[in-house]
C-alpha positions in Angstrom: 0.1 0.0 0.0 1.4 3.4 -1.0 0.1 6.6 0.4 0.0 9.2 -2.4 1.7 12.6 -2.1 -0.9 15.5 -2.6 0.6 16.1 -6.2 0.0 12.4 -7.2 -3.6 12.6 -5.8 -4.1 15.8 -7.8 -2.9 14.0 -10.9 -5.4 11.2 -10.2 -8.3 13.6 -9.8 -7.4 14.9 -13.2 -8.9 11.8 -14.6 -12.0 12.3 -12.5 -12.9 15.8 -13.0 -16.4 15.6 -11.4 -15.2 14.2 -8.1 -16.9 15.7 -5.0 -15.1 18.6 -3.8 -14.7 17.0 -0.3 -12.4 14.6 -2.0 -10.1 17.3 -3.5 -6.6 17.8 -2.4 -7.5 21.4 -1.2 -10.2 20.0 1.0 -7.7 17.6 2.6 -5.1 20.4 3.0 -8.0 22.5 4.7 -8.9 19.9 7.1 -5.1 19.2 7.9 -4.9 22.6 9.3 -7.7 21.9 11.7 -7.0 18.5 13.4 -7.3 16.1 10.5 -4.6 14.1 8.8 -5.4 13.3 5.2 -4.2 10.0 3.5 -4.8 9.3 -0.2 -4.5 5.8 -1.9 -5.3 4.6 -5.4 -6.0 1.0 -6.6 -6.7 0.2 -10.1 -8.9 2.9 -11.4 -10.4 4.0 -8.1 -9.0 6.0 -5.2 -10.0 7.7 -1.8 -9.0 10.4 0.4 -9.4 9.4 4.0 -9.4 11.9 6.8 -8.0 10.6 10.3 -8.7 12.5 13.4 -6.6 11.8 16.5 -8.3 10.5 19.7 -6.6 9.9 23.1 -4.3 6.9 23.5 -3.0 7.2 20.0 -6.2 6.1 18.5 -8.0 7.9 15.6 -11.2 7.9 13.9 -11.3 7.6 10.1 -13.7 9.3 7.7 -14.3 9.2 3.9 -16.4 12.2 2.9 -18.1 11.7 -0.5 -15.8 9.0 -1.7 -14.2 6.7 -3.0 -13.6 8.4 -6.3 -14.4 6.2 -9.2 -16.3 2.9 -9.0 -14.9 1.0 -6.1 -16.7 -2.2 -7.3 -14.2 -2.3 -10.2 -11.4 -2.8 -7.7 -11.6 -5.9 -5.5 -8.7 -4.6 -3.5 -9.6 -1.0 -2.6 -11.6 -1.6 0.4 -8.8 -4.0 1.6 -6.4 -1.2 1.1 -8.7 1.1 3.2 -8.9 -1.4 5.9 -5.1 -1.7 6.0 -4.8 2.0 6.1 -7.2 2.2 9.1 -5.4 -0.3 10.9 -2.0 1.4 10.2 -3.4 4.7 11.9 -5.1 2.9 14.7 -8.6 3.8 13.7 -11.3 2.8 16.2 -13.7 2.8 13.3 -14.3 4.2 9.8 -17.3 6.4 8.6 -18.1 6.4 4.9 -20.5 8.8 3.3 -20.5 7.8 -0.4 -21.0 10.3 -3.2 -24.2 8.5 -4.3 -27.8 9.6 -4.2 -30.5 7.2 -2.8 -32.9 6.1 -5.6 -30.9 7.8 -8.3 -30.8 6.3 -11.7 -27.9 4.0 -12.0 -26.8 3.9 -8.4 -26.8 0.8 -6.2 -29.0 0.5 -3.0 -27.8 1.6 0.3 -26.2 -1.9 1.1 -22.7 -1.2 2.5 -19.5 -2.9 1.2 -18.4 -6.3 2.6 -17.3 -5.8 6.2 -19.2 -2.6 6.7 -22.6 -2.0 8.4 -25.1 0.8 8.0 -23.8 3.7 10.2 -25.6 5.5 13.1 -24.1 8.9 12.5 -23.9 11.3 9.6 -21.5 14.0 9.4 -22.4 15.9 6.2 -26.1 16.8 5.9 -27.8 13.6 4.5 -30.6 15.6 2.6 -30.2 18.6 0.4 -31.9 20.4 -2.6 -30.1 20.3 -5.9 -30.7 23.0 -8.5 -30.5 22.0 -12.3 -28.7 24.7 -14.2 -29.7 23.6 -17.6 -31.0 26.1 -20.0 -30.8 29.9 -20.0 -31.1 32.0 -17.0 -34.8 32.6 -17.7 -35.3 28.7 -17.6 -33.8 28.4 -14.2 -35.8 31.4 -12.9 -39.0 29.8 -14.4 -38.3 26.7 -12.4 -38.3 28.6 -9.2 -41.3 29.3 -6.9 -43.1 32.4 -8.0 -42.5 34.2 -4.5 -38.7 33.5 -4.9 -38.6 35.1 -8.2 -40.5 38.0 -6.9 -38.0 38.4 -4.2 -35.0 38.3 -6.5 -36.6 41.0 -8.6 -37.6 43.0 -5.6 -34.0 43.1 -4.3 -32.7 44.2 -7.8 -35.3 46.8 -8.0 -34.6 48.2 -4.6 -30.9 48.6 -5.2 -29.3 45.6 -3.6 -25.9 45.3 -5.1 -23.9 41.8 -5.0 -20.2 41.6 -5.8 -17.2 39.4 -5.5 -15.0 40.0 -2.3 -11.9 38.7 -0.5 -12.9 40.4 2.8 -12.8 37.7 5.4 -13.1 40.1 8.2 -16.4 41.4 6.8 -17.7 37.8 6.1 -16.7 36.7 9.7 -18.5 39.5 11.3 -21.7 38.6 9.4 -21.1 34.8 10.4 -20.8 35.7 14.1 -23.9 37.8 14.0 -25.9 34.9 12.2 -24.6 32.4 14.6 -25.7 34.3 17.6 -29.0 35.2 16.1 -29.9 31.6 14.9 -28.0 29.8 17.7 -25.7 27.5 15.7 -21.9 27.0 15.8 -19.6 28.7 13.4 -16.0 28.0 12.3 -13.1 30.2 13.4 -11.9 33.2 11.3 -8.8 31.3 10.6 -10.8 28.5 9.0 -12.6 30.8 6.4 -9.3 32.5 5.7 -7.8 29.2 4.9 -10.7 28.3 2.8 -10.1 31.3 0.6 -6.4 30.8 0.4 -6.7 27.2 -0.8 -9.8 27.4 -3.1 -10.2 31.1 -4.3 -6.9 31.4 -6.4 -7.7 28.5 -8.6 -11.4 29.7 -9.2 -12.9 26.9 -7.1 -14.6 29.3 -4.6 -16.2 32.8 -4.7 -17.1 35.0 -1.7 -20.2 37.2 -2.8 -21.4 40.0 -0.5 -24.7 41.7 -0.8 -24.9 45.4 0.0 -27.7 47.8 0.5 -27.2 51.6 0.8 -23.4 50.9 0.9 -23.7 48.6 3.9 -22.8 44.8 3.7 -26.0 42.8 4.7 -25.4 39.2 3.6 -22.6 37.1 2.2 -22.0 33.5 0.9 -19.3 31.2 -0.2 -19.9 29.0 -3.2 -17.6 26.3 -4.4 -17.2 24.2 -7.6 -15.5 21.3 -8.9 -16.1 20.0 -12.5 -19.8 20.3 -13.2 -21.0 20.7 -9.7 -21.2 23.6 -7.4 -22.1 23.7 -3.6 -23.3 26.5 -1.3 -21.4 25.7 2.0 -21.3 28.8 4.2 -23.7 31.7 4.3 -24.4 34.7 6.7 -26.7 37.7 6.9 -27.3 40.9 9.0 -30.5 41.5 10.9 -30.6 44.9 8.9 -32.5 45.6 5.7 -34.0 42.1 5.5 -37.2 43.5 4.0 -35.0 44.3 0.9 -34.6 40.4 0.3 -30.7 40.7 -0.2 -30.3 36.9 0.5 -32.5 35.9 -2.5 -30.5 38.1 -4.9 -27.2 36.9 -3.3 -28.3 33.1 -3.8 -29.3 33.9 -7.4 -25.8 35.4 -8.1 -24.3 32.3 -6.6 -26.2 30.2 -9.0 -25.1 32.5 -11.9 -21.5 32.3 -11.0 -21.8 28.4 -10.9 -23.5 28.4 -14.3 -20.9 30.8 -15.9 -18.2 28.5 -14.5 -19.6 25.5 -16.5 -21.5 23.9 -13.6 -24.6 21.9 -14.5 -26.0 21.6 -10.9 -25.9 23.6 -7.8 -26.1 22.0 -4.4 -27.9 24.0 -1.8 -26.4 21.7 0.9 -28.5 20.8 3.8 -32.2 20.6 4.7 -34.1 18.8 7.4 -33.9 14.9 6.9 -37.5 14.2 6.2 -39.4 13.0 3.2 -40.7 15.7 0.9 -44.3 15.1 1.9 -43.5 15.9 5.5 -41.3 18.7 4.7 -44.0 20.4 2.4 -46.8 19.7 5.2 -44.7 21.3 8.1 -42.3 23.9 6.8 -44.8 26.8 7.1 -45.3 26.1 10.9 -41.8 25.1 12.0 -38.7 27.3 12.3 -36.5 25.2 14.5 -33.2 23.6 13.4 -32.9 23.5 9.5 -36.7 24.1 8.9 -36.3 27.9 8.2 -33.5 26.9 5.9 -35.7 24.6 3.9 -38.5 27.3 3.6 -35.8 29.6 1.9 -34.1 26.9 -0.2 -37.3 25.1 -1.5 -38.1 28.3 -3.4 -35.1 27.9 -5.9 -36.8 25.2 -7.8 -34.4 22.2 -7.1 -35.0 18.4 -6.5 -34.9 17.0 -2.9 -32.2 14.3 -2.8 -30.8 12.1 0.1 -27.3 10.7 0.1 -26.6 7.1 0.5 -24.8 5.9 3.7 -23.5 6.3 6.1 -21.5 3.1 6.3 -19.2 2.0 9.3 -16.6 -0.5 10.0 -15.7 -0.9 13.6 -12.1 -2.0 14.7 -12.3 -1.0 18.6 -15.7 -1.4 19.9 -14.9 0.0 23.3 -13.1 3.0 21.9 -16.0 3.6 19.5 -18.3 4.0 22.6 -16.0 6.7 23.9 -15.9 8.4 20.4 -19.6 8.7 20.4 -19.6 10.4 23.7 -16.7 12.7 22.6 -18.6 13.5 19.4 -21.7 14.8 21.2 -19.4 17.3 23.0 -17.3 18.4 20.1 -18.5 18.3 16.5 -16.5 16.1 14.2 -16.7 18.6 11.2 -15.1 21.8 12.4 
């Protein structure tokens, strides 16, 4: 088993241009600055970036976000290589969240690979809304809810301006305000700065800021790799919300993705319920991600759920400790 250098992993990804962004070299480098150790291996035509997080007593937890890259069924040895890598780094267990949609055409069912079992813990949001970017801008707008189109046009009419930025200080101020208002955890300023340093120079990330009356009122970070784009991080001020800046901001994120050659735009995270339940309850609920769903549903995307998670346990006693630790300190910083 040979662990690849970042350069060799990047070369491998060149043959898989539509790999998920969480499997890119830059994402591994980002996580390495915040407590993770990336390791990349390739066998036959399939490869994987595994992230390891140190635990006490020289143990670790292993995590594969949105991988492997390529079809692992084409290599009988890849999962054995992953198994060997986990043992090398004294992993208590491994969590796999594959880059597959449940029920999507051409995908397998949610049965885990041999030696794995269905996991009990997701790290990335399991359910999301994906916007189809096919056609002209008018076609994309036409697939949106009428109220969302109205709010986009209202923001434009009232003079909301959206522009690209590299101002992490500004973005972080909005993030802190949003986290305090909506009661959710945020990354450190250093994290967002590292994101920009790694992804922005190559055009894989854009920070967009919405201003009203010369004042920044909302911002988002949108990412792309191959034909896919993802909206990961966003924030807004409590001021001027009646001008609908977040709607225009999201529309400009979609336009950026489309102009970059992307075919889909992943809004990244809604409550993990079936569509019939989401539609029946979103108007009455605002806890958790319900308010997020109310906003994101308007952009005309398709509700999707990821396959997985899958787990393989190596140290049962230490896994029990890890689950306790995870409740106190989120795995994805």
